[in-house]
mmCIF file of the N, C-alpha and C atoms, coordinates in Angstrom:
data_MODEL
# 
_entry.id   MODEL 
# 
loop_
_atom_site.group_PDB 
_atom_site.id 
_atom_site.type_symbol 
_atom_site.label_atom_id 
_atom_site.label_alt_id 
_atom_site.label_comp_id 
_atom_site.label_asym_id 
_atom_site.label_entity_id 
_atom_site.label_seq_id 
_atom_site.pdbx_PDB_ins_code 
_atom_site.Cartn_x 
_atom_site.Cartn_y 
_atom_site.Cartn_z 
_atom_site.occupancy 
_atom_site.B_iso_or_equiv 
_atom_site.pdbx_formal_charge 
_atom_site.auth_seq_id 
_atom_site.auth_comp_id 
_atom_site.auth_asym_id 
_atom_site.auth_atom_id 
_atom_site.pdbx_PDB_model_num 
ATOM 1   N N  . MET A 1 1  ? -25.768 22.929 -148.360 1.00 0.00 ? 1  MET A N  1 
ATOM 2   C CA . MET A 1 1  ? -24.488 22.307 -148.108 1.00 0.00 ? 1  MET A CA 1 
ATOM 3   C C  . MET A 1 1  ? -23.449 22.866 -149.081 1.00 0.00 ? 1  MET A C  1 
ATOM 4   N N  . ASN A 1 2  ? -22.273 23.205 -148.574 1.00 0.00 ? 2  ASN A N  1 
ATOM 5   C CA . ASN A 1 2  ? -21.217 23.761 -149.398 1.00 0.00 ? 2  ASN A CA 1 
ATOM 6   C C  . ASN A 1 2  ? -20.531 22.670 -150.208 1.00 0.00 ? 2  ASN A C  1 
ATOM 7   N N  . LYS A 1 3  ? -20.174 23.027 -151.441 1.00 0.00 ? 3  LYS A N  1 
ATOM 8   C CA . LYS A 1 3  ? -19.490 22.088 -152.311 1.00 0.00 ? 3  LYS A CA 1 
ATOM 9   C C  . LYS A 1 3  ? -17.987 22.158 -152.046 1.00 0.00 ? 3  LYS A C  1 
ATOM 10  N N  . LEU A 1 4  ? -17.362 21.002 -151.861 1.00 0.00 ? 4  LEU A N  1 
ATOM 11  C CA . LEU A 1 4  ? -15.924 20.910 -151.632 1.00 0.00 ? 4  LEU A CA 1 
ATOM 12  C C  . LEU A 1 4  ? -15.263 20.274 -152.847 1.00 0.00 ? 4  LEU A C  1 
ATOM 13  N N  . ILE A 1 5  ? -14.095 20.809 -153.220 1.00 0.00 ? 5  ILE A N  1 
ATOM 14  C CA . ILE A 1 5  ? -13.346 20.309 -154.364 1.00 0.00 ? 5  ILE A CA 1 
ATOM 15  C C  . ILE A 1 5  ? -11.984 19.815 -153.894 1.00 0.00 ? 5  ILE A C  1 
ATOM 16  N N  . ASN A 1 6  ? -11.558 18.669 -154.427 1.00 0.00 ? 6  ASN A N  1 
ATOM 17  C CA . ASN A 1 6  ? -10.250 18.103 -154.108 1.00 0.00 ? 6  ASN A CA 1 
ATOM 18  C C  . ASN A 1 6  ? -9.172  18.910 -154.834 1.00 0.00 ? 6  ASN A C  1 
ATOM 19  N N  . ILE A 1 7  ? -8.225  19.463 -154.072 1.00 0.00 ? 7  ILE A N  1 
ATOM 20  C CA . ILE A 1 7  ? -7.139  20.242 -154.674 1.00 0.00 ? 7  ILE A CA 1 
ATOM 21  C C  . ILE A 1 7  ? -5.823  19.468 -154.640 1.00 0.00 ? 7  ILE A C  1 
ATOM 22  N N  . GLY A 1 8  ? -5.922  18.183 -154.374 1.00 0.00 ? 8  GLY A N  1 
ATOM 23  C CA . GLY A 1 8  ? -4.750  17.318 -154.404 1.00 0.00 ? 8  GLY A CA 1 
ATOM 24  C C  . GLY A 1 8  ? -4.432  16.692 -153.075 1.00 0.00 ? 8  GLY A C  1 
ATOM 25  N N  . TYR A 1 9  ? -4.118  15.398 -153.107 1.00 0.00 ? 9  TYR A N  1 
ATOM 26  C CA . TYR A 1 9  ? -3.650  14.641 -151.949 1.00 0.00 ? 9  TYR A CA 1 
ATOM 27  C C  . TYR A 1 9  ? -4.637  14.660 -150.787 1.00 0.00 ? 9  TYR A C  1 
ATOM 28  N N  . GLY A 1 10 ? -5.917  14.604 -151.105 1.00 0.00 ? 10 GLY A N  1 
ATOM 29  C CA . GLY A 1 10 ? -6.945  14.534 -150.076 1.00 0.00 ? 10 GLY A CA 1 
ATOM 30  C C  . GLY A 1 10 ? -7.304  15.864 -149.445 1.00 0.00 ? 10 GLY A C  1 
ATOM 31  N N  . ASN A 1 11 ? -6.759  16.953 -149.949 1.00 0.00 ? 11 ASN A N  1 
ATOM 32  C CA . ASN A 1 11 ? -7.076  18.286 -149.426 1.00 0.00 ? 11 ASN A CA 1 
ATOM 33  C C  . ASN A 1 11 ? -8.274  18.849 -150.176 1.00 0.00 ? 11 ASN A C  1 
ATOM 34  N N  . LEU A 1 12 ? -9.204  19.423 -149.443 1.00 0.00 ? 12 LEU A N  1 
ATOM 35  C CA . LEU A 1 12 ? -10.434 19.950 -150.024 1.00 0.00 ? 12 LEU A CA 1 
ATOM 36  C C  . LEU A 1 12 ? -10.558 21.435 -149.740 1.00 0.00 ? 12 LEU A C  1 
ATOM 37  N N  . VAL A 1 13 ? -11.233 22.143 -150.654 1.00 0.00 ? 13 VAL A N  1 
ATOM 38  C CA . VAL A 1 13 ? -11.477 23.567 -150.458 1.00 0.00 ? 13 VAL A CA 1 
ATOM 39  C C  . VAL A 1 13 ? -12.941 23.855 -150.783 1.00 0.00 ? 13 VAL A C  1 
ATOM 40  N N  . ASN A 1 14 ? -13.519 24.799 -150.040 1.00 0.00 ? 14 ASN A N  1 
ATOM 41  C CA . ASN A 1 14 ? -14.902 25.208 -150.234 1.00 0.00 ? 14 ASN A CA 1 
ATOM 42  C C  . ASN A 1 14 ? -14.990 26.086 -151.482 1.00 0.00 ? 14 ASN A C  1 
ATOM 43  N N  . VAL A 1 15 ? -15.791 25.676 -152.456 1.00 0.00 ? 15 VAL A N  1 
ATOM 44  C CA . VAL A 1 15 ? -15.916 26.394 -153.722 1.00 0.00 ? 15 VAL A CA 1 
ATOM 45  C C  . VAL A 1 15 ? -16.416 27.823 -153.510 1.00 0.00 ? 15 VAL A C  1 
ATOM 46  N N  . ASP A 1 16 ? -17.296 28.027 -152.535 1.00 0.00 ? 16 ASP A N  1 
ATOM 47  C CA . ASP A 1 16 ? -17.873 29.347 -152.298 1.00 0.00 ? 16 ASP A CA 1 
ATOM 48  C C  . ASP A 1 16 ? -16.844 30.363 -151.811 1.00 0.00 ? 16 ASP A C  1 
ATOM 49  N N  . LYS A 1 17 ? -15.726 29.916 -151.283 1.00 0.00 ? 17 LYS A N  1 
ATOM 50  C CA . LYS A 1 17 ? -14.696 30.807 -150.739 1.00 0.00 ? 17 LYS A CA 1 
ATOM 51  C C  . LYS A 1 17 ? -13.619 31.181 -151.752 1.00 0.00 ? 17 LYS A C  1 
ATOM 52  N N  . VAL A 1 18 ? -13.595 30.516 -152.912 1.00 0.00 ? 18 VAL A N  1 
ATOM 53  C CA . VAL A 1 18 ? -12.532 30.730 -153.893 1.00 0.00 ? 18 VAL A CA 1 
ATOM 54  C C  . VAL A 1 18 ? -12.811 31.979 -154.722 1.00 0.00 ? 18 VAL A C  1 
ATOM 55  N N  . ILE A 1 19 ? -11.790 32.843 -154.805 1.00 0.00 ? 19 ILE A N  1 
ATOM 56  C CA . ILE A 1 19 ? -11.880 34.054 -155.622 1.00 0.00 ? 19 ILE A CA 1 
ATOM 57  C C  . ILE A 1 19 ? -11.176 33.844 -156.956 1.00 0.00 ? 19 ILE A C  1 
ATOM 58  N N  . ALA A 1 20 ? -9.970  33.261 -156.917 1.00 0.00 ? 20 ALA A N  1 
ATOM 59  C CA . ALA A 1 20 ? -9.175  33.090 -158.135 1.00 0.00 ? 20 ALA A CA 1 
ATOM 60  C C  . ALA A 1 20 ? -8.238  31.903 -157.997 1.00 0.00 ? 20 ALA A C  1 
ATOM 61  N N  . ILE A 1 21 ? -7.884  31.345 -159.162 1.00 0.00 ? 21 ILE A N  1 
ATOM 62  C CA . ILE A 1 21 ? -6.869  30.299 -159.245 1.00 0.00 ? 21 ILE A CA 1 
ATOM 63  C C  . ILE A 1 21 ? -5.854  30.770 -160.275 1.00 0.00 ? 21 ILE A C  1 
ATOM 64  N N  . VAL A 1 22 ? -4.583  30.874 -159.874 1.00 0.00 ? 22 VAL A N  1 
ATOM 65  C CA . VAL A 1 22 ? -3.548  31.370 -160.780 1.00 0.00 ? 22 VAL A CA 1 
ATOM 66  C C  . VAL A 1 22 ? -2.338  30.437 -160.757 1.00 0.00 ? 22 VAL A C  1 
ATOM 67  N N  . SER A 1 23 ? -1.537  30.544 -161.804 1.00 0.00 ? 23 SER A N  1 
ATOM 68  C CA . SER A 1 23 ? -0.295  29.783 -161.875 1.00 0.00 ? 23 SER A CA 1 
ATOM 69  C C  . SER A 1 23 ? 0.718   30.378 -160.911 1.00 0.00 ? 23 SER A C  1 
ATOM 70  N N  . ALA A 1 24 ? 1.535   29.541 -160.323 1.00 0.00 ? 24 ALA A N  1 
ATOM 71  C CA . ALA A 1 24 ? 2.539   29.992 -159.351 1.00 0.00 ? 24 ALA A CA 1 
ATOM 72  C C  . ALA A 1 24 ? 3.884   30.282 -160.005 1.00 0.00 ? 24 ALA A C  1 
ATOM 73  N N  . GLU A 1 25 ? 3.955   30.294 -161.314 1.00 0.00 ? 25 GLU A N  1 
ATOM 74  C CA . GLU A 1 25 ? 5.229   30.438 -162.014 1.00 0.00 ? 25 GLU A CA 1 
ATOM 75  C C  . GLU A 1 25 ? 5.715   31.878 -162.144 1.00 0.00 ? 25 GLU A C  1 
ATOM 76  N N  . SER A 1 26 ? 4.831   32.848 -162.088 1.00 0.00 ? 26 SER A N  1 
ATOM 77  C CA . SER A 1 26 ? 5.248   34.239 -162.303 1.00 0.00 ? 26 SER A CA 1 
ATOM 78  C C  . SER A 1 26 ? 5.899   34.827 -161.056 1.00 0.00 ? 26 SER A C  1 
ATOM 79  N N  . ALA A 1 27 ? 6.706   35.850 -161.269 1.00 0.00 ? 27 ALA A N  1 
ATOM 80  C CA . ALA A 1 27 ? 7.376   36.523 -160.146 1.00 0.00 ? 27 ALA A CA 1 
ATOM 81  C C  . ALA A 1 27 ? 6.374   37.156 -159.178 1.00 0.00 ? 27 ALA A C  1 
ATOM 82  N N  . PRO A 1 28 ? 5.309   37.829 -159.666 1.00 0.00 ? 28 PRO A N  1 
ATOM 83  C CA . PRO A 1 28 ? 4.334   38.389 -158.720 1.00 0.00 ? 28 PRO A CA 1 
ATOM 84  C C  . PRO A 1 28 ? 3.649   37.321 -157.867 1.00 0.00 ? 28 PRO A C  1 
ATOM 85  N N  . ALA A 1 29 ? 3.376   36.167 -158.452 1.00 0.00 ? 29 ALA A N  1 
ATOM 86  C CA . ALA A 1 29 ? 2.750   35.078 -157.690 1.00 0.00 ? 29 ALA A CA 1 
ATOM 87  C C  . ALA A 1 29 ? 3.698   34.575 -156.606 1.00 0.00 ? 29 ALA A C  1 
ATOM 88  N N  . LYS A 1 30 ? 4.966   34.470 -156.936 1.00 0.00 ? 30 LYS A N  1 
ATOM 89  C CA . LYS A 1 30 ? 5.958   34.029 -155.948 1.00 0.00 ? 30 LYS A CA 1 
ATOM 90  C C  . LYS A 1 30 ? 6.092   35.041 -154.818 1.00 0.00 ? 30 LYS A C  1 
ATOM 91  N N  . ARG A 1 31 ? 6.001   36.336 -155.153 1.00 0.00 ? 31 ARG A N  1 
ATOM 92  C CA . ARG A 1 31 ? 6.039   37.378 -154.117 1.00 0.00 ? 31 ARG A CA 1 
ATOM 93  C C  . ARG A 1 31 ? 4.811   37.296 -153.221 1.00 0.00 ? 31 ARG A C  1 
ATOM 94  N N  . GLN A 1 32 ? 3.668   36.967 -153.790 1.00 0.00 ? 32 GLN A N  1 
ATOM 95  C CA . GLN A 1 32 ? 2.448   36.814 -152.993 1.00 0.00 ? 32 GLN A CA 1 
ATOM 96  C C  . GLN A 1 32 ? 2.579   35.661 -152.003 1.00 0.00 ? 32 GLN A C  1 
ATOM 97  N N  . ILE A 1 33 ? 3.223   34.584 -152.416 1.00 0.00 ? 33 ILE A N  1 
ATOM 98  C CA . ILE A 1 33 ? 3.443   33.446 -151.517 1.00 0.00 ? 33 ILE A CA 1 
ATOM 99  C C  . ILE A 1 33 ? 4.334   33.868 -150.351 1.00 0.00 ? 33 ILE A C  1 
ATOM 100 N N  . ILE A 1 34 ? 5.405   34.592 -150.644 1.00 0.00 ? 34 ILE A N  1 
ATOM 101 C CA . ILE A 1 34 ? 6.310   35.067 -149.589 1.00 0.00 ? 34 ILE A CA 1 
ATOM 102 C C  . ILE A 1 34 ? 5.572   35.997 -148.632 1.00 0.00 ? 34 ILE A C  1 
ATOM 103 N N  . TYR A 1 35 ? 4.774   36.914 -149.182 1.00 0.00 ? 35 TYR A N  1 
ATOM 104 C CA . TYR A 1 35 ? 4.002   37.848 -148.358 1.00 0.00 ? 35 TYR A CA 1 
ATOM 105 C C  . TYR A 1 35 ? 3.023   37.090 -147.456 1.00 0.00 ? 35 TYR A C  1 
ATOM 106 N N  . ALA A 1 36 ? 2.346   36.093 -148.021 1.00 0.00 ? 36 ALA A N  1 
ATOM 107 C CA . ALA A 1 36 ? 1.378   35.309 -147.244 1.00 0.00 ? 36 ALA A CA 1 
ATOM 108 C C  . ALA A 1 36 ? 2.071   34.527 -146.129 1.00 0.00 ? 36 ALA A C  1 
ATOM 109 N N  . LYS A 1 37 ? 3.249   33.987 -146.411 1.00 0.00 ? 37 LYS A N  1 
ATOM 110 C CA . LYS A 1 37 ? 3.996   33.266 -145.373 1.00 0.00 ? 37 LYS A CA 1 
ATOM 111 C C  . LYS A 1 37 ? 4.384   34.203 -144.237 1.00 0.00 ? 37 LYS A C  1 
ATOM 112 N N  . ASP A 1 38 ? 4.847   35.398 -144.592 1.00 0.00 ? 38 ASP A N  1 
ATOM 113 C CA . ASP A 1 38 ? 5.257   36.371 -143.576 1.00 0.00 ? 38 ASP A CA 1 
ATOM 114 C C  . ASP A 1 38 ? 4.095   36.797 -142.689 1.00 0.00 ? 38 ASP A C  1 
ATOM 115 N N  . ASN A 1 39 ? 2.881   36.805 -143.242 1.00 0.00 ? 39 ASN A N  1 
ATOM 116 C CA . ASN A 1 39 ? 1.698   37.253 -142.515 1.00 0.00 ? 39 ASN A CA 1 
ATOM 117 C C  . ASN A 1 39 ? 0.826   36.096 -142.023 1.00 0.00 ? 39 ASN A C  1 
ATOM 118 N N  . HIS A 1 40 ? 1.350   34.888 -142.099 1.00 0.00 ? 40 HIS A N  1 
ATOM 119 C CA . HIS A 1 40 ? 0.630   33.692 -141.630 1.00 0.00 ? 40 HIS A CA 1 
ATOM 120 C C  . HIS A 1 40 ? -0.741  33.564 -142.291 1.00 0.00 ? 40 HIS A C  1 
ATOM 121 N N  . LYS A 1 41 ? -0.790  33.811 -143.600 1.00 0.00 ? 41 LYS A N  1 
ATOM 122 C CA . LYS A 1 41 ? -2.036  33.733 -144.358 1.00 0.00 ? 41 LYS A CA 1 
ATOM 123 C C  . LYS A 1 41 ? -1.931  32.711 -145.489 1.00 0.00 ? 41 LYS A C  1 
ATOM 124 N N  . ILE A 1 42 ? -1.143  31.665 -145.267 1.00 0.00 ? 42 ILE A N  1 
ATOM 125 C CA . ILE A 1 42 ? -0.944  30.662 -146.309 1.00 0.00 ? 42 ILE A CA 1 
ATOM 126 C C  . ILE A 1 42 ? -1.329  29.280 -145.786 1.00 0.00 ? 42 ILE A C  1 
ATOM 127 N N  . ILE A 1 43 ? -1.929  28.505 -146.677 1.00 0.00 ? 43 ILE A N  1 
ATOM 128 C CA . ILE A 1 43 ? -2.234  27.107 -146.389 1.00 0.00 ? 43 ILE A CA 1 
ATOM 129 C C  . ILE A 1 43 ? -1.516  26.294 -147.462 1.00 0.00 ? 43 ILE A C  1 
ATOM 130 N N  . ASP A 1 44 ? -0.563  25.481 -147.048 1.00 0.00 ? 44 ASP A N  1 
ATOM 131 C CA . ASP A 1 44 ? 0.238   24.694 -147.982 1.00 0.00 ? 44 ASP A CA 1 
ATOM 132 C C  . ASP A 1 44 ? -0.391  23.316 -148.159 1.00 0.00 ? 44 ASP A C  1 
ATOM 133 N N  . ALA A 1 45 ? -0.947  23.076 -149.347 1.00 0.00 ? 45 ALA A N  1 
ATOM 134 C CA . ALA A 1 45 ? -1.585  21.791 -149.640 1.00 0.00 ? 45 ALA A CA 1 
ATOM 135 C C  . ALA A 1 45 ? -0.774  20.997 -150.657 1.00 0.00 ? 45 ALA A C  1 
ATOM 136 N N  . THR A 1 46 ? 0.537   21.269 -150.744 1.00 0.00 ? 46 THR A N  1 
ATOM 137 C CA . THR A 1 46 ? 1.378   20.618 -151.747 1.00 0.00 ? 46 THR A CA 1 
ATOM 138 C C  . THR A 1 46 ? 1.942   19.281 -151.298 1.00 0.00 ? 46 THR A C  1 
ATOM 139 N N  . GLN A 1 47 ? 1.895   18.978 -150.006 1.00 0.00 ? 47 GLN A N  1 
ATOM 140 C CA . GLN A 1 47 ? 2.468   17.750 -149.457 1.00 0.00 ? 47 GLN A CA 1 
ATOM 141 C C  . GLN A 1 47 ? 3.949   17.633 -149.802 1.00 0.00 ? 47 GLN A C  1 
ATOM 142 N N  . GLY A 1 48 ? 4.658   18.760 -149.801 1.00 0.00 ? 48 GLY A N  1 
ATOM 143 C CA . GLY A 1 48 ? 6.092   18.771 -150.045 1.00 0.00 ? 48 GLY A CA 1 
ATOM 144 C C  . GLY A 1 48 ? 6.491   18.797 -151.508 1.00 0.00 ? 48 GLY A C  1 
ATOM 145 N N  . ARG A 1 49 ? 5.544   18.841 -152.394 1.00 0.00 ? 49 ARG A N  1 
ATOM 146 C CA . ARG A 1 49 ? 5.843   18.872 -153.826 1.00 0.00 ? 49 ARG A CA 1 
ATOM 147 C C  . ARG A 1 49 ? 5.920   20.314 -154.317 1.00 0.00 ? 49 ARG A C  1 
ATOM 148 N N  . LYS A 1 50 ? 6.310   20.490 -155.573 1.00 0.00 ? 50 LYS A N  1 
ATOM 149 C CA . LYS A 1 50 ? 6.454   21.821 -156.153 1.00 0.00 ? 50 LYS A CA 1 
ATOM 150 C C  . LYS A 1 50 ? 5.090   22.506 -156.262 1.00 0.00 ? 50 LYS A C  1 
ATOM 151 N N  . THR A 1 51 ? 5.046   23.773 -155.887 1.00 0.00 ? 51 THR A N  1 
ATOM 152 C CA . THR A 1 51 ? 3.816   24.556 -156.006 1.00 0.00 ? 51 THR A CA 1 
ATOM 153 C C  . THR A 1 51 ? 3.595   24.925 -157.466 1.00 0.00 ? 51 THR A C  1 
ATOM 154 N N  . LYS A 1 52 ? 2.427   24.567 -158.005 1.00 0.00 ? 52 LYS A N  1 
ATOM 155 C CA . LYS A 1 52 ? 2.099   24.878 -159.392 1.00 0.00 ? 52 LYS A CA 1 
ATOM 156 C C  . LYS A 1 52 ? 0.921   25.828 -159.510 1.00 0.00 ? 52 LYS A C  1 
ATOM 157 N N  . SER A 1 53 ? 0.079   25.892 -158.478 1.00 0.00 ? 53 SER A N  1 
ATOM 158 C CA . SER A 1 53 ? -1.106  26.746 -158.514 1.00 0.00 ? 53 SER A CA 1 
ATOM 159 C C  . SER A 1 53 ? -1.304  27.439 -157.175 1.00 0.00 ? 53 SER A C  1 
ATOM 160 N N  . ILE A 1 54 ? -1.906  28.614 -157.256 1.00 0.00 ? 54 ILE A N  1 
ATOM 161 C CA . ILE A 1 54 ? -2.257  29.370 -156.061 1.00 0.00 ? 54 ILE A CA 1 
ATOM 162 C C  . ILE A 1 54 ? -3.758  29.619 -156.099 1.00 0.00 ? 54 ILE A C  1 
ATOM 163 N N  . ILE A 1 55 ? -4.419  29.351 -154.987 1.00 0.00 ? 55 ILE A N  1 
ATOM 164 C CA . ILE A 1 55 ? -5.856  29.587 -154.859 1.00 0.00 ? 55 ILE A CA 1 
ATOM 165 C C  . ILE A 1 55 ? -6.043  30.725 -153.865 1.00 0.00 ? 55 ILE A C  1 
ATOM 166 N N  . TYR A 1 56 ? -6.687  31.796 -154.312 1.00 0.00 ? 56 TYR A N  1 
ATOM 167 C CA . TYR A 1 56 ? -6.989  32.932 -153.440 1.00 0.00 ? 56 TYR A CA 1 
ATOM 168 C C  . TYR A 1 56 ? -8.395  32.750 -152.880 1.00 0.00 ? 56 TYR A C  1 
ATOM 169 N N  . THR A 1 57 ? -8.558  32.982 -151.580 1.00 0.00 ? 57 THR A N  1 
ATOM 170 C CA . THR A 1 57 ? -9.864  32.811 -150.946 1.00 0.00 ? 57 THR A CA 1 
ATOM 171 C C  . THR A 1 57 ? -10.425 34.148 -150.472 1.00 0.00 ? 57 THR A C  1 
ATOM 172 N N  . SER A 1 58 ? -11.715 34.162 -150.212 1.00 0.00 ? 58 SER A N  1 
ATOM 173 C CA . SER A 1 58 ? -12.383 35.379 -149.741 1.00 0.00 ? 58 SER A CA 1 
ATOM 174 C C  . SER A 1 58 ? -11.991 35.737 -148.315 1.00 0.00 ? 58 SER A C  1 
ATOM 175 N N  . ASP A 1 59 ? -11.345 34.817 -147.607 1.00 0.00 ? 59 ASP A N  1 
ATOM 176 C CA . ASP A 1 59 ? -10.888 35.069 -146.236 1.00 0.00 ? 59 ASP A CA 1 
ATOM 177 C C  . ASP A 1 59 ? -9.470  35.626 -146.197 1.00 0.00 ? 59 ASP A C  1 
ATOM 178 N N  . ASP A 1 60 ? -8.941  36.053 -147.351 1.00 0.00 ? 60 ASP A N  1 
ATOM 179 C CA . ASP A 1 60 ? -7.581  36.592 -147.487 1.00 0.00 ? 60 ASP A CA 1 
ATOM 180 C C  . ASP A 1 60 ? -6.502  35.558 -147.233 1.00 0.00 ? 60 ASP A C  1 
ATOM 181 N N  . TYR A 1 61 ? -6.807  34.307 -147.444 1.00 0.00 ? 61 TYR A N  1 
ATOM 182 C CA . TYR A 1 61 ? -5.807  33.252 -147.358 1.00 0.00 ? 61 TYR A CA 1 
ATOM 183 C C  . TYR A 1 61 ? -5.385  32.854 -148.764 1.00 0.00 ? 61 TYR A C  1 
ATOM 184 N N  . ILE A 1 62 ? -4.162  32.358 -148.867 1.00 0.00 ? 62 ILE A N  1 
ATOM 185 C CA . ILE A 1 62 ? -3.654  31.801 -150.110 1.00 0.00 ? 62 ILE A CA 1 
ATOM 186 C C  . ILE A 1 62 ? -3.414  30.319 -149.863 1.00 0.00 ? 62 ILE A C  1 
ATOM 187 N N  . ILE A 1 63 ? -3.933  29.491 -150.770 1.00 0.00 ? 63 ILE A N  1 
ATOM 188 C CA . ILE A 1 63 ? -3.736  28.048 -150.674 1.00 0.00 ? 63 ILE A CA 1 
ATOM 189 C C  . ILE A 1 63 ? -2.844  27.636 -151.836 1.00 0.00 ? 63 ILE A C  1 
ATOM 190 N N  . THR A 1 64 ? -1.741  26.959 -151.538 1.00 0.00 ? 64 THR A N  1 
ATOM 191 C CA . THR A 1 64 ? -0.861  26.477 -152.598 1.00 0.00 ? 64 THR A CA 1 
ATOM 192 C C  . THR A 1 64 ? -1.182  25.020 -152.895 1.00 0.00 ? 64 THR A C  1 
ATOM 193 N N  . SER A 1 65 ? -1.145  24.681 -154.183 1.00 0.00 ? 65 SER A N  1 
ATOM 194 C CA . SER A 1 65 ? -1.440  23.321 -154.618 1.00 0.00 ? 65 SER A CA 1 
ATOM 195 C C  . SER A 1 65 ? -0.377  22.871 -155.612 1.00 0.00 ? 65 SER A C  1 
ATOM 196 N N  . SER A 1 66 ? -0.115  21.578 -155.633 1.00 0.00 ? 66 SER A N  1 
ATOM 197 C CA . SER A 1 66 ? 0.856   21.044 -156.584 1.00 0.00 ? 66 SER A CA 1 
ATOM 198 C C  . SER A 1 66 ? 0.189   20.570 -157.877 1.00 0.00 ? 66 SER A C  1 
ATOM 199 N N  . LEU A 1 67 ? -1.111  20.767 -157.988 1.00 0.00 ? 67 LEU A N  1 
ATOM 200 C CA . LEU A 1 67 ? -1.813  20.433 -159.225 1.00 0.00 ? 67 LEU A CA 1 
ATOM 201 C C  . LEU A 1 67 ? -1.729  21.597 -160.204 1.00 0.00 ? 67 LEU A C  1 
ATOM 202 N N  . GLN A 1 68 ? -1.765  21.272 -161.497 1.00 0.00 ? 68 GLN A N  1 
ATOM 203 C CA . GLN A 1 68 ? -1.744  22.302 -162.529 1.00 0.00 ? 68 GLN A CA 1 
ATOM 204 C C  . GLN A 1 68 ? -2.993  23.178 -162.423 1.00 0.00 ? 68 GLN A C  1 
ATOM 205 N N  . THR A 1 69 ? -2.857  24.419 -162.826 1.00 0.00 ? 69 THR A N  1 
ATOM 206 C CA . THR A 1 69 ? -3.973  25.365 -162.783 1.00 0.00 ? 69 THR A CA 1 
ATOM 207 C C  . THR A 1 69 ? -5.149  24.863 -163.616 1.00 0.00 ? 69 THR A C  1 
ATOM 208 N N  . ASP A 1 70 ? -4.874  24.335 -164.808 1.00 0.00 ? 70 ASP A N  1 
ATOM 209 C CA . ASP A 1 70 ? -5.942  23.827 -165.676 1.00 0.00 ? 70 ASP A CA 1 
ATOM 210 C C  . ASP A 1 70 ? -6.706  22.674 -165.030 1.00 0.00 ? 70 ASP A C  1 
ATOM 211 N N  . THR A 1 71 ? -6.003  21.812 -164.326 1.00 0.00 ? 71 THR A N  1 
ATOM 212 C CA . THR A 1 71 ? -6.646  20.690 -163.636 1.00 0.00 ? 71 THR A CA 1 
ATOM 213 C C  . THR A 1 71 ? -7.608  21.199 -162.569 1.00 0.00 ? 71 THR A C  1 
ATOM 214 N N  . LEU A 1 72 ? -7.157  22.176 -161.793 1.00 0.00 ? 72 LEU A N  1 
ATOM 215 C CA . LEU A 1 72 ? -8.019  22.738 -160.749 1.00 0.00 ? 72 LEU A CA 1 
ATOM 216 C C  . LEU A 1 72 ? -9.236  23.431 -161.349 1.00 0.00 ? 72 LEU A C  1 
ATOM 217 N N  . ILE A 1 73 ? -9.027  24.183 -162.417 1.00 0.00 ? 73 ILE A N  1 
ATOM 218 C CA . ILE A 1 73 ? -10.144 24.887 -163.056 1.00 0.00 ? 73 ILE A CA 1 
ATOM 219 C C  . ILE A 1 73 ? -11.180 23.884 -163.554 1.00 0.00 ? 73 ILE A C  1 
ATOM 220 N N  . ASN A 1 74 ? -10.731 22.792 -164.162 1.00 0.00 ? 74 ASN A N  1 
ATOM 221 C CA . ASN A 1 74 ? -11.665 21.755 -164.629 1.00 0.00 ? 74 ASN A CA 1 
ATOM 222 C C  . ASN A 1 74 ? -12.462 21.162 -163.478 1.00 0.00 ? 74 ASN A C  1 
ATOM 223 N N  . ARG A 1 75 ? -11.838 20.962 -162.345 1.00 0.00 ? 75 ARG A N  1 
ATOM 224 C CA . ARG A 1 75 ? -12.544 20.418 -161.181 1.00 0.00 ? 75 ARG A CA 1 
ATOM 225 C C  . ARG A 1 75 ? -13.572 21.409 -160.641 1.00 0.00 ? 75 ARG A C  1 
ATOM 226 N N  . PHE A 1 76 ? -13.262 22.689 -160.696 1.00 0.00 ? 76 PHE A N  1 
ATOM 227 C CA . PHE A 1 76 ? -14.200 23.693 -160.203 1.00 0.00 ? 76 PHE A CA 1 
ATOM 228 C C  . PHE A 1 76 ? -15.376 23.871 -161.150 1.00 0.00 ? 76 PHE A C  1 
ATOM 229 N N  . GLU A 1 77 ? -15.169 23.651 -162.431 1.00 0.00 ? 77 GLU A N  1 
ATOM 230 C CA . GLU A 1 77 ? -16.244 23.833 -163.408 1.00 0.00 ? 77 GLU A CA 1 
ATOM 231 C C  . GLU A 1 77 ? -17.236 22.678 -163.425 1.00 0.00 ? 77 GLU A C  1 
ATOM 232 N N  . ARG A 1 78 ? -16.885 21.535 -162.853 1.00 0.00 ? 78 ARG A N  1 
ATOM 233 C CA . ARG A 1 78 ? -17.802 20.384 -162.834 1.00 0.00 ? 78 ARG A CA 1 
ATOM 234 C C  . ARG A 1 78 ? -18.953 20.611 -161.914 1.00 0.00 ? 78 ARG A C  1 
# 
């Protein structure tokens, strides 16, 4: 059975599919979000709040979360 982690507001992600978790504050990260939106490869899990973290998946999707990067990393390490 695959392990699912809460990435905020009841949204879950499969741990086995996650490649990286990065902060959304840098200019390159913001460009990646724009690129993913243009190519329909983004999943917005922010519920309308500010994007603080980006989760890269093995399926070439980007998931945006409004939780801090450190919070997500702690949840993945449990």
